[in-house]
N, C-alpha and C positions, 0 to 999 in steps of 0.2 A: 504493499499499499503505498507507502513511506515517499520515494521518489517520481512515483509517480503522479502521487497525488499533489504533491508540490510544483511539477511543471503543468500538470494541467490546473492549477490553480493558478500561477502565477502568467500561463498564457491565456488563461481567460480573456474573451474579447469585449468590451463595453455590451454592454445591452441594445439592440438594433431600435431602430426610433419606430420599430410597428407594435416594441416590447415595452416600451417607455410607457410607464402610471404612473400616478404620484404615489409615495408611499400610503397614505393614507386607501387611499384602494385596496394599495396590494395586502396591508393587513387587512380589513376588511377581509377581502377575498381569499387568505389565509386561514381566518377566524370562520368562513365556513367551508375550510377542507379542501380548497381550490391547489390541486398541484404544480397547477401552470406558473399559477402567481408564487407559491415557496421557492418557484425555482424561476423566476424573473429575481425575485427578492434574494435567493442566492448569488446570483449573478452576478445585480450593484454590486452588494457589501462582501464576495465573501473572499476578493484581494485586499481588503482595506482591513478585515478583522485576519487574518491570516501575516498579513505584513506585521499588526503591531504583535501577533504571537509570536510569531518567527523571531523579531526584535528581543522581544523580554526576555522567552526562550530558548535564543540560539541556537534551534535544533527544529530537524524539519519534520521529522516524526512526533515528535510530542507536540508541533505546533499544528498539524494536520490531524491526530486527535481531538484535540480542544473545538478546532473548526468545525468538527463533528458534529462534536458534544453540544459544542450553540448551540450550531443551526438545526438540530435532532432538536433540541429544548425547548427551540420559538418553536416548531412542525410540532411537539405535543403541549404544549403550550401557549398559542398563541395572543392567550388572556397577558401576557405577559408583556409585550408591544402596545396593549394599552394606557398602560402607567406611565411609561415613556411622557417624558415632559419635556420641550424643545427638537433637537434634531436627534431623526434616528439612528443617522450615518456615526453621528459621533457620538450618542449613547453606545451602539455598539462597537462602537472602536474602545472605549470608557469600560463596558462588559469583557472586552476580548481581555485588555492589558489585565483588573482584574482579577479574571478564571487563571491570568499566568503565573500573575504575582500566587496566585492562592496553589497552585502548582507546582510553581520551587518552594515557598515555604513548607508542601507536606513531602519534596524530598530533602530539606535545607530547614529546616525553622531558625527564623534569626531576632524575633519580635515582631513589630508593630509598624504599618507605610504610615506613611501622613496623607491623608487624602488626598490627593492631587488631581484638580480636572479642568480642564480647560471647556468655556462652556462654544459651544459650535456658533459663529452669526449667519452664519450660510443656510443654503439646503443644500446637504450635500448629492444629494439624486440626482446631479447633472453631473457629468461626466468632465465635460471641462468645466464647471465649478470646481468640484475636488480637485481639479488640478491645480488649477489657480489658487487654491486652498493649500494645499500640501506646496506652492514653488515660491510661494511665499511663509510661509513656512519654515522650508530650506533655507531662504534668502535669509530669515531673523536669525535659527538656531547659528547658518554663518556669521553673522555680522556678532554671534555673542565672543566676551572675549574668551581664549580657552578653557580659563578652570568654570567660567559662568557656566561655559558650555558642556565640559564635565560633570558640576554637580547638578546639573539638570538633567544630566542621562544616568548618575547612577542613584536618582529620585525617581527619575519618572520608568525609564526603561528594568532601572536594575531591582527595581522596587525599595529600595533600601531606605531609610527612618530620618530623618533631619538628625536626630542624634550617631546616629551611623555614619552617616556621610560626615558629622561634627570630626567623628575619630578618628577618620582616615583623611583628613586632611588640615589636622590638627588646629581647626577653626571653633567657635562657640556651637551651640545649635542654635540660638538666637537667630544670629548671622548669618545661619545656614537659610533656616526656613525665611528668612527676608530677602536673599539672597533667590530662593528660587520661587516665591511670592514676584518679585522684578520682572523676573526671567517669563513667566505664565505672563504675567500682563505684559509685556513686551511680544506677547506671543499670541497674544489675541491682537495686541493692536495690528501685531502684519496682516492675523489670519481676517480682518478688516478689511484690508485691504489699502 
């Protein structure tokens, strides 16, 4: 399953024009048991979810397993989608990140992870908009000072708490927390374009 699914997910084309439906319509159709709607939903968001999982886990087969679990969970319990407040793509990315961090904790317990989230101001259902947000965010991350980028990566992708990061870099936990907050605000401004 490992390499074949990884290749399949990363090579998935964007949804075709005839498949484009808004998220609310897809959610309602998925709640009604529409397999085609679930396939469209998967096509729309699997790349984003897999990318987040792989970035956190650093292990393709673990990322694939969690990708499958996340989408199977949505298929089995579509009511969960009704609880999403805001952008569905951002919610899925945060869900993927949290599930990946949980998987890492099960492998090697370390302590608590500070809740770090970024509210998306864009509708990520549009591939063009998704790409623009990604480019703006990548550019903003590239402009961060190297140490700030390192701290952000440890918090967001490695799931370390502010106290754990403080121990690694030799600074106080409140200073680390402030740097993470400042970075999130800068990235939020960049995502708005």
